[in-house]
C-alpha positions as a Markdown table, in Angstrom:
| # | Residue | x | y | z |
|---|---|---|---|---|
| 1 | Met | 4.8 | 6.3 | 38.6 |
| 2 | Thr | 4.5 | 3.8 | 41.4 |
| 3 | Ala | 6.9 | 0.9 | 41.9 |
| 4 | Trp | 6.1 | -2.3 | 40.1 |
| 5 | Arg | 4.9 | -5.5 | 41.9 |
| 6 | Ala | 6.6 | -8.7 | 40.9 |
| 7 | Thr | 3.4 | -10.1 | 39.5 |
| 8 | Asp | 3.2 | -9.9 | 35.7 |
| 9 | Ser | 2.2 | -12.1 | 32.9 |
| 10 | Arg | 5.8 | -12.8 | 31.8 |
| 11 | Gly | 6.6 | -14.1 | 35.3 |
| 12 | Ser | 4.9 | -17.4 | 34.6 |
| 13 | Gly | 7.0 | -18.2 | 31.6 |
| 14 | Arg | 4.0 | -19.2 | 29.6 |
| 15 | Val | 3.8 | -16.4 | 27.1 |
| 16 | Asn | 6.1 | -17.2 | 24.2 |
| 17 | Gly | 5.8 | -17.0 | 20.4 |
| 18 | Pro | 6.6 | -14.7 | 17.5 |
| 19 | Asp | 5.8 | -11.6 | 19.4 |
| 20 | Cys | 8.3 | -12.3 | 22.1 |
| 21 | Asp | 12.1 | -12.2 | 21.7 |
| 22 | Asp | 15.1 | -10.4 | 23.1 |
| 23 | Asp | 13.3 | -9.1 | 26.2 |
| 24 | Asp | 10.8 | -7.0 | 24.3 |
| 25 | Cys | 7.7 | -9.2 | 24.9 |
| 26 | Pro | 4.3 | -7.6 | 25.1 |
| 27 | Asn | 3.3 | -7.7 | 28.7 |
| 28 | Val | 0.7 | -6.6 | 31.4 |
| 29 | Tyr | 1.9 | -5.4 | 34.7 |
| 30 | Arg | 0.2 | -4.5 | 38.0 |
| 31 | Thr | 1.6 | -1.5 | 39.8 |
| 32 | Ala | 2.0 | -1.2 | 43.6 |
| 33 | Ser | -1.1 | 1.0 | 43.7 |
| 34 | Gly | -3.1 | -1.7 | 41.8 |
| 35 | Ser | -3.4 | -0.1 | 38.4 |
| 36 | Ile | -2.5 | -1.9 | 35.2 |
| 37 | Val | 0.3 | -1.0 | 32.7 |
| 38 | Val | 0.3 | -2.6 | 29.3 |
| 39 | Gln | 3.5 | -3.0 | 27.2 |
| 40 | Gly | 3.1 | -3.6 | 23.5 |
| 41 | Asn | 3.7 | -2.3 | 20.0 |
| 42 | Ala | 2.5 | 1.2 | 19.3 |
| 43 | Ser | -0.9 | 1.2 | 17.5 |
| 44 | Asp | -2.3 | 3.8 | 15.1 |
| 45 | Ala | -5.8 | 2.4 | 15.2 |
| 46 | Phe | -7.1 | 5.9 | 16.1 |
| 47 | Ala | -5.8 | 9.1 | 17.6 |
| 48 | Pro | -5.9 | 9.0 | 21.4 |
| 49 | Pro | -6.5 | 12.1 | 23.5 |
| 50 | Glu | -3.5 | 14.3 | 24.4 |
| 51 | Gly | -1.2 | 12.6 | 26.9 |
| 52 | Glu | -2.5 | 9.0 | 26.2 |
| 53 | Ala | -1.1 | 6.3 | 23.9 |
| 54 | Leu | -2.4 | 3.1 | 22.3 |
| 55 | Val | -0.6 | -0.2 | 22.4 |
| 56 | Glu | -1.5 | -3.5 | 20.8 |
| 57 | Ile | -0.9 | -6.9 | 22.4 |
| 58 | Pro | -1.7 | -10.4 | 21.3 |
| 59 | Glu | -4.9 | -11.9 | 22.8 |
| 60 | Ala | -2.8 | -14.7 | 24.4 |
| 61 | Val | -0.8 | -12.1 | 26.4 |
| 62 | Leu | -4.0 | -10.7 | 27.9 |
| 63 | Arg | -5.4 | -14.1 | 28.6 |
| 64 | Glu | -2.2 | -15.2 | 30.4 |
| 65 | Ala | -2.1 | -11.9 | 32.4 |
| 66 | Val | -5.7 | -12.6 | 33.6 |
| 67 | Arg | -4.6 | -16.1 | 34.6 |
| 68 | Ala | -1.3 | -15.0 | 36.2 |
| 69 | Leu | -2.9 | -12.2 | 38.2 |
| 70 | Gly | -5.6 | -14.5 | 39.5 |
| 71 | Trp | -8.6 | -12.7 | 37.9 |
């Protein structure tokens, strides 16, 4: 795994609510190599391929990540 960049959706302080408490907020991160890592609750929507996982995040977290990352 590459090192994290400082840029993430939580860095703006705008994502709050019932899904965010005690430092376990859903989040979207950009790695130093430019790929994206999503932190959220495990989802059982369907069985992903071997070596992959599904996570679920609120829409507001994704919207704030897009804004914070300048997309």
